[in-house]
N, C-alpha and C positions, 0 to 999 in steps of 0.2 A: 498565290492568292486565288480564291475562287471568284469567278465573276457572278454578278447578279443574274444576268441573262439565263444562265444554265441552271439556276436554282429557284426559278419562279415559273408558275403556270399562269395563264390568263384566260379569261372567258368574258364574252360580252354579257353585261348585266342588263343594260337598257340600250337598245340601238339608238344612235344619234338621230334626232328628229325634232321637229317642232311639236311639242306636246301640248294638246289643248284640253286634256281631260286627265283624271286620275288613271294610273296604269300600274299593273304588276310587272316587275322585271322578270327576266328568265331565271329559272331555278339553276343555281350553281352547285355542282357536285364537288364536295370537298374531299372525296375519297382520295387517299394517297398524299394528302397535305395536312399539316397541323395548324395552319393559319390562313386567314383570308381577310383581305381589306378591299374596299371598293373605292374607286376614284370617280367622282362625279364632276363633269365639266358642263357648265352652263354657258349659254349665249344670250341672245336678246330676249327680253321680256316685253310682251305686248299688252297694253291696257292694264297696267298694274297687276299682272299675273301674280297670284299668291300661291306658291307651291312649296310643299315640304317633302322630305324624304326620310324613310325609316327602313330598318332591317327586319326581315321576318325569317323564321326558321321552321324546319320540318324534318321528319324522318322519311318522308316520301316526296315524290314530285307532284302529287295531287294538289291542285290549287287550293282546295278547301281545307287541307291539312296544315297549311302555313299559319303560324300565329306570330304576333309581334315578339321580337326578341326582348328580353328584359333589359332595362337600362344598365344593369350591373355587368352585362356581357357585351355591351356596345360602347365603343369609344368613337366620338365624332366631333368634328369642328363645324358641322353644318348648322346654321341657325334655323329658327322656327320657320322663317320665310327665306327661301333661296334668293340670292341676288344675281343680277345679270353679270355675265362675263367673269365668272368665279370658278374656282376649283375647290372641292371639298373631299375629305376622306372619312370613311366610316369603317372601323375595324370591328370584327366579330370574334369574341373569345368563348363562345358557347360550344356545345358538343353535338349539335344536330348535324346530320350529314349534308342536308341541303339548306341553302340560304338564298335569299333574293332581296332586292330592293323594291319598295313600294313608293311610288310618286303619288302624292295627294294634292288635288287642286281645291283650294278654299275660295278662290275668286279670280277675277280678271279673265284674260283671254288665253294667253299661251306663254310657253317658255321653250327655248331651244335647249335641249339637254341630251346628254349621253353618259353612260357609265360603264366602267370596266371593273371586273373582279381580278384582283391580283392574289394568287395562291402561293403561299410560301411554306418553308420548312418541309420540303418533300420527303416522303419515305424513301424514295430512290432518286439519286441525283447522278448525272445531270438529267434535267427535265428535257424531253424531246421538244 
């Protein structure tokens, strides 16, 4: 039986921190993998922080080239407003090489949040 550890790659999507503004996550390169999902972990929310999260895609790493991924290629259990002390997953089924998360602040003060990209179905396994 193959283990999961040797068959996935990981990348930091949003560094864990108290987020007090909208923020673009890091560009995640999917080269060498056929699937990617993000795991978002939230902590405390201050002053009714109202934050949402979405997936963007691009053929380059240039920030201005990223556009919102179509709803048809994103699977998510994240609500419109993220809750405190929760975990969400966002899966991307599109074909662009680079993907990232975008955190959007609609109100309130802040949210503690971090996110990791999990890359699966590698072209070559085991993954180092």
